[in-house]
C-alpha atoms as an extended CHARMM CRD file, in Angstrom:
* protein
*
       225  EXT
         1         1  MET       CA              2.9660000000       18.7480000000        3.2480000000  PROA      1               0.0000000000
         2         2  MET       CA              3.5950000000       16.5090000000        0.2490000000  PROA      2               0.0000000000
         3         3  ILE       CA              2.0770000000       17.8290000000       -2.9880000000  PROA      3               0.0000000000
         4         4  LEU       CA              1.4530000000       15.2510000000       -5.7100000000  PROA      4               0.0000000000
         5         5  ASP       CA             -0.6340000000       15.7540000000       -8.8490000000  PROA      5               0.0000000000
         6         6  SER       CA             -1.4530000000       12.0780000000       -9.0880000000  PROA      6               0.0000000000
         7         7  ILE       CA             -0.7900000000        8.7010000000       -7.4880000000  PROA      7               0.0000000000
         8         8  VAL       CA              2.8970000000        7.9130000000       -7.8590000000  PROA      8               0.0000000000
         9         9  PRO       CA              4.7110000000        4.5730000000       -8.3320000000  PROA      9               0.0000000000
        10        10  PHE       CA              6.6950000000        4.4080000000       -5.0920000000  PROA      10              0.0000000000
        11        11  GLY       CA              7.1460000000        0.8480000000       -3.8010000000  PROA      11              0.0000000000
        12        12  ARG       CA              7.9930000000       -0.6100000000       -0.4140000000  PROA      12              0.0000000000
        13        13  SER       CA              9.9460000000       -3.7050000000        0.6210000000  PROA      13              0.0000000000
        14        14  GLN       CA              8.8080000000       -6.9050000000        2.3000000000  PROA      14              0.0000000000
        15        15  LYS       CA             10.3250000000       -5.7190000000        5.5840000000  PROA      15              0.0000000000
        16        16  GLU       CA              8.3500000000       -2.4830000000        5.3580000000  PROA      16              0.0000000000
        17        17  TYR       CA              5.1320000000       -4.3880000000        4.6780000000  PROA      17              0.0000000000
        18        18  GLU       CA              5.7780000000       -6.5900000000        7.7040000000  PROA      18              0.0000000000
        19        19  LEU       CA              6.2150000000       -3.4860000000        9.8890000000  PROA      19              0.0000000000
        20        20  MET       CA              3.4860000000       -1.3100000000        8.3210000000  PROA      20              0.0000000000
        21        21  PHE       CA              0.8840000000       -4.0470000000        8.6840000000  PROA      21              0.0000000000
        22        22  ALA       CA              2.2290000000       -5.6800000000       11.8660000000  PROA      22              0.0000000000
        23        23  LEU       CA              2.4040000000       -9.0070000000       10.0300000000  PROA      23              0.0000000000
        24        24  SER       CA              2.9490000000      -12.0190000000       12.2700000000  PROA      24              0.0000000000
        25        25  GLU       CA              4.7440000000      -15.1680000000       11.1910000000  PROA      25              0.0000000000
        26        26  SER       CA              1.3850000000      -16.8360000000       10.5820000000  PROA      26              0.0000000000
        27        27  ASP       CA              0.1180000000      -13.7910000000        8.6310000000  PROA      27              0.0000000000
        28        28  ARG       CA              2.9690000000      -14.2270000000        6.1560000000  PROA      28              0.0000000000
        29        29  THR       CA              1.7520000000      -17.7190000000        5.2320000000  PROA      29              0.0000000000
        30        30  LYS       CA             -1.8260000000      -16.6000000000        4.5070000000  PROA      30              0.0000000000
        31        31  SER       CA             -3.2250000000      -16.0520000000        1.0300000000  PROA      31              0.0000000000
        32        32  ILE       CA             -2.5340000000      -12.3420000000        0.5530000000  PROA      32              0.0000000000
        33        33  ILE       CA             -3.6950000000       -9.7580000000       -1.9650000000  PROA      33              0.0000000000
        34        34  GLY       CA             -1.7420000000       -6.5080000000       -2.1540000000  PROA      34              0.0000000000
        35        35  ILE       CA             -3.8020000000       -3.5240000000       -3.2760000000  PROA      35              0.0000000000
        36        36  GLY       CA             -2.0790000000       -0.8130000000       -5.2970000000  PROA      36              0.0000000000
        37        37  ASP       CA              1.2970000000       -2.4310000000       -4.7510000000  PROA      37              0.0000000000
        38        38  GLY       CA              2.9210000000       -0.6030000000       -7.6620000000  PROA      38              0.0000000000
        39        39  PRO       CA              6.6730000000       -1.2920000000       -7.8670000000  PROA      39              0.0000000000
        40        40  ALA       CA              6.9080000000       -2.7590000000       -4.3460000000  PROA      40              0.0000000000
        41        41  SER       CA              9.3020000000       -5.6670000000       -3.8820000000  PROA      41              0.0000000000
        42        42  PHE       CA              6.9270000000       -7.3330000000       -1.3880000000  PROA      42              0.0000000000
        43        43  ASN       CA              5.5210000000       -9.7960000000       -3.9340000000  PROA      43              0.0000000000
        44        44  ALA       CA              8.9530000000      -10.6310000000       -5.3700000000  PROA      44              0.0000000000
        45        45  GLU       CA             10.5180000000      -11.2000000000       -1.9510000000  PROA      45              0.0000000000
        46        46  MET       CA              7.5740000000      -13.2330000000       -0.6480000000  PROA      46              0.0000000000
        47        47  ASN       CA              7.5560000000      -15.3780000000       -3.7880000000  PROA      47              0.0000000000
        48        48  ALA       CA             11.2930000000      -15.9940000000       -3.4390000000  PROA      48              0.0000000000
        49        49  ALA       CA             10.5580000000      -17.2750000000        0.0890000000  PROA      49              0.0000000000
        50        50  GLY       CA              7.9060000000      -19.6620000000       -1.2540000000  PROA      50              0.0000000000
        51        51  LEU       CA              4.9700000000      -17.5530000000       -0.0270000000  PROA      51              0.0000000000
        52        52  THR       CA              1.9380000000      -16.4130000000       -2.0160000000  PROA      52              0.0000000000
        53        53  VAL       CA              0.9390000000      -12.8550000000       -2.8810000000  PROA      53              0.0000000000
        54        54  ILE       CA             -1.2730000000      -11.5400000000       -5.6600000000  PROA      54              0.0000000000
        55        55  SER       CA             -0.6610000000       -7.8500000000       -6.3880000000  PROA      55              0.0000000000
        56        56  ILE       CA             -3.1510000000       -5.6370000000       -8.1940000000  PROA      56              0.0000000000
        57        57  ASP       CA             -2.5420000000       -2.1980000000       -9.6500000000  PROA      57              0.0000000000
        58        58  PRO       CA             -3.6260000000       -0.4630000000      -12.8740000000  PROA      58              0.0000000000
        59        59  ILE       CA              0.0640000000        0.3470000000      -13.4080000000  PROA      59              0.0000000000
        60        60  TYR       CA              0.5570000000       -3.3170000000      -14.3420000000  PROA      60              0.0000000000
        61        61  GLN       CA             -0.9200000000       -2.5570000000      -17.7570000000  PROA      61              0.0000000000
        62        62  PHE       CA              2.5020000000       -1.0400000000      -18.5030000000  PROA      62              0.0000000000
        63        63  THR       CA              5.8610000000       -2.6480000000      -19.1880000000  PROA      63              0.0000000000
        64        64  GLY       CA              8.6090000000       -2.7230000000      -16.6010000000  PROA      64              0.0000000000
        65        65  ALA       CA             10.5230000000       -0.0600000000      -18.5510000000  PROA      65              0.0000000000
        66        66  GLU       CA              7.4730000000        2.2160000000      -18.5820000000  PROA      66              0.0000000000
        67        67  ILE       CA              6.9500000000        1.7870000000      -14.8350000000  PROA      67              0.0000000000
        68        68  LYS       CA             10.6310000000        2.5370000000      -14.2150000000  PROA      68              0.0000000000
        69        69  SER       CA             10.4170000000        5.7070000000      -16.3170000000  PROA      69              0.0000000000
        70        70  ARG       CA              7.4080000000        6.8620000000      -14.2620000000  PROA      70              0.0000000000
        71        71  PHE       CA              9.3690000000        6.2610000000      -11.0590000000  PROA      71              0.0000000000
        72        72  ASP       CA             12.4020000000        8.1090000000      -12.4580000000  PROA      72              0.0000000000
        73        73  ALA       CA             10.1880000000       11.0470000000      -13.4300000000  PROA      73              0.0000000000
        74        74  CYS       CA              8.8620000000       11.5900000000       -9.8940000000  PROA      74              0.0000000000
        75        75  VAL       CA             11.5700000000       10.4200000000       -7.4870000000  PROA      75              0.0000000000
        76        76  ASP       CA             13.6470000000       13.6360000000       -7.5300000000  PROA      76              0.0000000000
        77        77  SER       CA             10.6210000000       15.8000000000       -6.7470000000  PROA      77              0.0000000000
        78        78  ILE       CA              9.4610000000       13.5410000000       -3.9240000000  PROA      78              0.0000000000
        79        79  ILE       CA             12.8590000000       13.3370000000       -2.2360000000  PROA      79              0.0000000000
        80        80  GLU       CA             13.3020000000       17.1020000000       -2.6130000000  PROA      80              0.0000000000
        81        81  GLN       CA              9.9270000000       17.7220000000       -0.9350000000  PROA      81              0.0000000000
        82        82  VAL       CA             10.9190000000       15.3640000000        1.8810000000  PROA      82              0.0000000000
        83        83  ARG       CA             14.2530000000       17.1340000000        2.2930000000  PROA      83              0.0000000000
        84        84  ASN       CA             12.4970000000       20.5230000000        2.4340000000  PROA      84              0.0000000000
        85        85  THR       CA             10.0590000000       19.4440000000        5.1890000000  PROA      85              0.0000000000
        86        86  PRO       CA             12.4060000000       17.9600000000        7.8160000000  PROA      86              0.0000000000
        87        87  ASN       CA              9.9070000000       18.2340000000       10.6630000000  PROA      87              0.0000000000
        88        88  ASN       CA              7.3740000000       15.9960000000        8.9180000000  PROA      88              0.0000000000
        89        89  TRP       CA              9.4210000000       12.7980000000        8.9290000000  PROA      89              0.0000000000
        90        90  ILE       CA             10.7240000000       10.2460000000       11.4020000000  PROA      90              0.0000000000
        91        91  TRP       CA             14.1320000000        8.8630000000       10.4430000000  PROA      91              0.0000000000
        92        92  SER       CA             14.1010000000        5.5000000000       12.1750000000  PROA      92              0.0000000000
        93        93  TYR       CA             13.6000000000        2.7920000000        9.5310000000  PROA      93              0.0000000000
        94        94  HSD       CA             14.9170000000        5.0890000000        6.8060000000  PROA      94              0.0000000000
        95        95  LYS       CA             17.8980000000        7.0630000000        8.0900000000  PROA      95              0.0000000000
        96        96  SER       CA             17.6660000000       10.1250000000        5.8140000000  PROA      96              0.0000000000
        97        97  PRO       CA             16.0630000000       11.3800000000        2.5790000000  PROA      97              0.0000000000
        98        98  GLU       CA             18.9900000000        9.8480000000        0.6860000000  PROA      98              0.0000000000
        99        99  ASP       CA             18.4960000000        6.5020000000        2.4540000000  PROA      99              0.0000000000
       100       100  LEU       CA             14.7800000000        6.6560000000        1.6260000000  PROA      100             0.0000000000
       101       101  ARG       CA             15.6510000000        7.1080000000       -2.0330000000  PROA      101             0.0000000000
       102       102  THR       CA             18.1320000000        4.2290000000       -1.9250000000  PROA      102             0.0000000000
       103       103  ASN       CA             15.5410000000        1.9430000000       -0.3440000000  PROA      103             0.0000000000
       104       104  ARG       CA             12.9030000000        2.8920000000       -2.9400000000  PROA      104             0.0000000000
       105       105  GLU       CA             15.4040000000        2.2580000000       -5.7560000000  PROA      105             0.0000000000
       106       106  LYS       CA             16.2430000000       -1.1410000000       -4.2610000000  PROA      106             0.0000000000
       107       107  ALA       CA             12.5390000000       -2.0350000000       -4.0330000000  PROA      107             0.0000000000
       108       108  ILE       CA             11.8050000000       -1.1400000000       -7.6540000000  PROA      108             0.0000000000
       109       109  SER       CA             14.9340000000       -2.9980000000       -8.7830000000  PROA      109             0.0000000000
       110       110  LEU       CA             13.7710000000       -6.2190000000       -7.0890000000  PROA      110             0.0000000000
       111       111  PHE       CA             10.2750000000       -5.6530000000       -8.4770000000  PROA      111             0.0000000000
       112       112  LEU       CA             11.5460000000       -5.2280000000      -12.0380000000  PROA      112             0.0000000000
       113       113  GLU       CA             13.6430000000       -8.3980000000      -11.8160000000  PROA      113             0.0000000000
       114       114  ASP       CA             10.4630000000      -10.3140000000      -10.9290000000  PROA      114             0.0000000000
       115       115  TYR       CA              7.8280000000       -8.3870000000      -12.9080000000  PROA      115             0.0000000000
       116       116  ASP       CA              7.6910000000      -10.2100000000      -16.2550000000  PROA      116             0.0000000000
       117       117  ARG       CA              7.9490000000      -13.6220000000      -14.6000000000  PROA      117             0.0000000000
       118       118  GLY       CA              5.3020000000      -12.6370000000      -12.0590000000  PROA      118             0.0000000000
       119       119  LYS       CA              2.9060000000      -11.3640000000      -14.7170000000  PROA      119             0.0000000000
       120       120  ILE       CA              3.1030000000      -14.7060000000      -16.5280000000  PROA      120             0.0000000000
       121       121  ALA       CA              2.4530000000      -16.4920000000      -13.2260000000  PROA      121             0.0000000000
       122       122  GLY       CA             -0.5890000000      -14.2820000000      -12.5620000000  PROA      122             0.0000000000
       123       123  ARG       CA              0.9390000000      -12.5770000000       -9.5080000000  PROA      123             0.0000000000
       124       124  TYR       CA              0.7320000000       -9.0430000000      -10.9650000000  PROA      124             0.0000000000
       125       125  LEU       CA             -2.7500000000       -8.2340000000      -12.2240000000  PROA      125             0.0000000000
       126       126  ASN       CA             -3.9660000000       -5.1020000000      -13.9830000000  PROA      126             0.0000000000
       127       127  ALA       CA             -7.0150000000       -4.3560000000      -11.8400000000  PROA      127             0.0000000000
       128       128  GLU       CA             -8.2830000000       -1.4690000000       -9.7440000000  PROA      128             0.0000000000
       129       129  LEU       CA            -10.7710000000       -0.6040000000       -7.0730000000  PROA      129             0.0000000000
       130       130  PRO       CA            -13.6480000000       -0.2320000000       -6.3860000000  PROA      130             0.0000000000
       131       131  LYS       CA            -14.6740000000       -3.4140000000       -8.2770000000  PROA      131             0.0000000000
       132       132  LEU       CA            -12.4770000000       -6.5140000000       -8.3460000000  PROA      132             0.0000000000
       133       133  ASP       CA            -13.0340000000       -9.7810000000      -10.1660000000  PROA      133             0.0000000000
       134       134  PHE       CA            -12.4120000000      -12.1320000000       -7.2440000000  PROA      134             0.0000000000
       135       135  GLN       CA            -14.6300000000      -14.5230000000       -5.3590000000  PROA      135             0.0000000000
       136       136  ASP       CA            -16.0590000000      -13.7830000000       -1.9090000000  PROA      136             0.0000000000
       137       137  LYS       CA            -13.3930000000      -14.4000000000        0.7420000000  PROA      137             0.0000000000
       138       138  GLN       CA            -10.9300000000      -15.6350000000       -1.8940000000  PROA      138             0.0000000000
       139       139  PHE       CA             -8.0860000000      -14.2360000000        0.2390000000  PROA      139             0.0000000000
       140       140  GLN       CA             -7.3330000000      -14.4120000000        3.9300000000  PROA      140             0.0000000000
       141       141  LEU       CA             -5.6560000000      -11.0140000000        4.0250000000  PROA      141             0.0000000000
       142       142  ALA       CA             -5.8660000000       -7.8440000000        1.9090000000  PROA      142             0.0000000000
       143       143  LEU       CA             -3.1170000000       -5.2650000000        2.4300000000  PROA      143             0.0000000000
       144       144  CYS       CA             -3.4280000000       -1.7220000000        1.0900000000  PROA      144             0.0000000000
       145       145  SER       CA             -0.2610000000        0.3570000000        1.3600000000  PROA      145             0.0000000000
       146       146  HSD       CA             -0.1270000000        4.1030000000        0.6790000000  PROA      146             0.0000000000
       147       147  PHE       CA             -3.2710000000        4.3770000000       -1.4170000000  PROA      147             0.0000000000
       148       148  LEU       CA             -6.5800000000        4.4890000000        0.4650000000  PROA      148             0.0000000000
       149       149  PHE       CA             -6.7040000000        7.3270000000        3.0410000000  PROA      149             0.0000000000
       150       150  LEU       CA             -3.2830000000        8.6760000000        1.9600000000  PROA      150             0.0000000000
       151       151  TYR       CA             -4.8490000000       10.0840000000       -1.2270000000  PROA      151             0.0000000000
       152       152  SER       CA             -7.9810000000       11.4490000000        0.4570000000  PROA      152             0.0000000000
       153       153  GLU       CA             -7.5590000000       14.7210000000       -1.4630000000  PROA      153             0.0000000000
       154       154  HSD       CA             -7.5610000000       12.8410000000       -4.7790000000  PROA      154             0.0000000000
       155       155  LEU       CA            -10.1400000000       10.0950000000       -4.1150000000  PROA      155             0.0000000000
       156       156  SER       CA            -13.6830000000       10.6750000000       -2.8470000000  PROA      156             0.0000000000
       157       157  PHE       CA            -15.3700000000        9.4110000000        0.2910000000  PROA      157             0.0000000000
       158       158  GLU       CA            -17.6350000000        7.2440000000       -1.8870000000  PROA      158             0.0000000000
       159       159  PHE       CA            -14.6280000000        5.7040000000       -3.6230000000  PROA      159             0.0000000000
       160       160  HSD       CA            -13.0830000000        4.8520000000       -0.2580000000  PROA      160             0.0000000000
       161       161  LEU       CA            -16.3050000000        3.3850000000        1.1150000000  PROA      161             0.0000000000
       162       162  ASP       CA            -16.9960000000        1.2790000000       -1.9780000000  PROA      162             0.0000000000
       163       163  SER       CA            -13.3740000000        0.1280000000       -2.1230000000  PROA      163             0.0000000000
       164       164  ILE       CA            -13.1560000000       -0.9770000000        1.5120000000  PROA      164             0.0000000000
       165       165  ARG       CA            -16.5300000000       -2.7000000000        1.2340000000  PROA      165             0.0000000000
       166       166  GLU       CA            -15.1790000000       -4.5780000000       -1.7960000000  PROA      166             0.0000000000
       167       167  LEU       CA            -11.9630000000       -5.5380000000       -0.0060000000  PROA      167             0.0000000000
       168       168  ALA       CA            -14.0090000000       -6.8550000000        2.9220000000  PROA      168             0.0000000000
       169       169  ARG       CA            -15.9420000000       -8.9580000000        0.4010000000  PROA      169             0.0000000000
       170       170  ILE       CA            -12.8930000000      -10.6370000000       -1.1550000000  PROA      170             0.0000000000
       171       171  ALA       CA            -10.7610000000      -11.0110000000        2.0060000000  PROA      171             0.0000000000
       172       172  GLU       CA            -11.3610000000      -12.2510000000        5.5330000000  PROA      172             0.0000000000
       173       173  GLU       CA             -9.3380000000       -9.3340000000        6.8930000000  PROA      173             0.0000000000
       174       174  VAL       CA             -8.3220000000       -5.9720000000        5.4300000000  PROA      174             0.0000000000
       175       175  ARG       CA             -5.4180000000       -3.8460000000        6.6830000000  PROA      175             0.0000000000
       176       176  ILE       CA             -4.7960000000       -0.3040000000        5.4390000000  PROA      176             0.0000000000
       177       177  PHE       CA             -1.7240000000        1.8610000000        6.1390000000  PROA      177             0.0000000000
       178       178  PRO       CA             -1.2160000000        4.7570000000        6.7710000000  PROA      178             0.0000000000
       179       179  LEU       CA             -4.1970000000        6.6560000000        8.1860000000  PROA      179             0.0000000000
       180       180  LEU       CA             -2.6100000000       10.0270000000        7.3440000000  PROA      180             0.0000000000
       181       181  THR       CA             -3.1050000000       11.9900000000        4.1410000000  PROA      181             0.0000000000
       182       182  LEU       CA             -0.3290000000       13.5310000000        2.0800000000  PROA      182             0.0000000000
       183       183  ALA       CA             -0.9580000000       16.6970000000        4.1150000000  PROA      183             0.0000000000
       184       184  GLN       CA              0.1150000000       14.8070000000        7.2620000000  PROA      184             0.0000000000
       185       185  ALA       CA             -3.4280000000       14.9300000000        8.6980000000  PROA      185             0.0000000000
       186       186  ARG       CA             -5.6310000000       12.0230000000        9.7310000000  PROA      186             0.0000000000
       187       187  SER       CA             -7.9410000000       11.1620000000        6.8330000000  PROA      187             0.0000000000
       188       188  PRO       CA            -11.3560000000       12.7930000000        7.3150000000  PROA      188             0.0000000000
       189       189  TYR       CA            -13.0200000000        9.6350000000        5.9550000000  PROA      189             0.0000000000
       190       190  ILE       CA            -11.9880000000        7.1340000000        8.6140000000  PROA      190             0.0000000000
       191       191  ASP       CA            -14.6340000000        7.6350000000       11.2830000000  PROA      191             0.0000000000
       192       192  GLU       CA            -17.6230000000        7.8320000000        8.9390000000  PROA      192             0.0000000000
       193       193  ILE       CA            -16.4750000000        4.8140000000        6.9310000000  PROA      193             0.0000000000
       194       194  SER       CA            -15.9590000000        2.8030000000       10.1190000000  PROA      194             0.0000000000
       195       195  SER       CA            -19.4270000000        3.6490000000       11.4530000000  PROA      195             0.0000000000
       196       196  THR       CA            -21.1140000000        3.0360000000        8.0890000000  PROA      196             0.0000000000
       197       197  LEU       CA            -19.4700000000       -0.3620000000        7.6420000000  PROA      197             0.0000000000
       198       198  ALA       CA            -20.1650000000       -1.3340000000       11.2620000000  PROA      198             0.0000000000
       199       199  LYS       CA            -23.8720000000       -1.2070000000       10.4200000000  PROA      199             0.0000000000
       200       200  GLU       CA            -23.1540000000       -3.7110000000        7.6260000000  PROA      200             0.0000000000
       201       201  GLY       CA            -21.4000000000       -6.1290000000        9.9740000000  PROA      201             0.0000000000
       202       202  ILE       CA            -17.8410000000       -5.0510000000        9.1020000000  PROA      202             0.0000000000
       203       203  SER       CA            -15.9030000000       -4.1930000000       12.2600000000  PROA      203             0.0000000000
       204       204  SER       CA            -12.8330000000       -1.9690000000       12.4140000000  PROA      204             0.0000000000
       205       205  GLU       CA             -9.9110000000       -1.6030000000       14.7630000000  PROA      205             0.0000000000
       206       206  ILE       CA             -7.0250000000        0.8670000000       14.7060000000  PROA      206             0.0000000000
       207       207  ILE       CA             -3.6880000000       -0.6700000000       15.6710000000  PROA      207             0.0000000000
       208       208  GLN       CA             -0.2650000000        0.7760000000       16.4520000000  PROA      208             0.0000000000
       209       209  VAL       CA              2.4370000000       -0.5350000000       14.1380000000  PROA      209             0.0000000000
       210       210  PRO       CA              6.2450000000       -0.5130000000       14.4400000000  PROA      210             0.0000000000
       211       211  TYR       CA              6.8020000000        1.6780000000       11.3680000000  PROA      211             0.0000000000
       212       212  GLU       CA              6.7590000000        5.4500000000       11.0610000000  PROA      212             0.0000000000
       213       213  LEU       CA              7.9940000000        7.6470000000        8.2330000000  PROA      213             0.0000000000
       214       214  GLN       CA              5.3290000000       10.3610000000        8.1410000000  PROA      214             0.0000000000
       215       215  LYS       CA              5.3990000000       11.8640000000       11.6420000000  PROA      215             0.0000000000
       216       216  GLY       CA              2.3910000000       10.4070000000       13.4770000000  PROA      216             0.0000000000
       217       217  GLY       CA              1.8710000000        7.8220000000       10.7460000000  PROA      217             0.0000000000
       218       218  ASN       CA              2.3300000000        4.7270000000       12.8900000000  PROA      218             0.0000000000
       219       219  GLN       CA             -1.1940000000        3.3050000000       12.7910000000  PROA      219             0.0000000000
       220       220  ALA       CA             -3.0420000000        0.9050000000       10.5190000000  PROA      220             0.0000000000
       221       221  ILE       CA             -6.7490000000        0.0960000000       10.4250000000  PROA      221             0.0000000000
       222       222  VAL       CA             -8.0640000000       -3.4600000000       10.3180000000  PROA      222             0.0000000000
       223       223  PHE       CA            -11.4930000000       -4.3490000000        8.9100000000  PROA      223             0.0000000000
       224       224  ARG       CA            -13.1410000000       -7.7370000000        9.4670000000  PROA      224             0.0000000000
       225       225  GLN       CA            -16.5210000000       -9.1510000000        8.5390000000  PROA      225             0.0000000000
């Protein structure tokens, strides 16, 4: 079980996003909003390839140096907890705790190289759920990595419901990964949220994805309205 006092700035790469969300070639060319992207390199790498991503996270109120110091303050503890719970992890994409750390350091490095430029371009926005200042269906795809459901112990059912409802408002399709909590258990919110939103015309589908780090964490959920 991973124990975290708060939401931590741990970013993933473009390749990880493609695997976590089962992104097709055509998905990559859609207008995408990344929710709680933190210091992921997804936006930077996509932008370098001429593709469009808007990332939102309240951490973007801080400077790159401040974000890096937050990462530095938590990375040792996280990797140590991973190392001490060997049965909880699948070493396929990442080969070991040390490789995981290296990949996270590479992601934040690419993010920091792009951050100031991206903020000026409006690609990194200081915003947070459950209310976002975007138009209805402004995006084709909303991707939420390692925030909703993962932090079920920190964030209430109501927060999750309101947030997913809002994402379904601003995007044609919403994908959330993973479905496990930090305690390695399936989020207790998933079924009730899915049934509640179904009554509002928002369908859901759980899909298998070709990425697994948390053991059993190889599913994403897709919401469409």
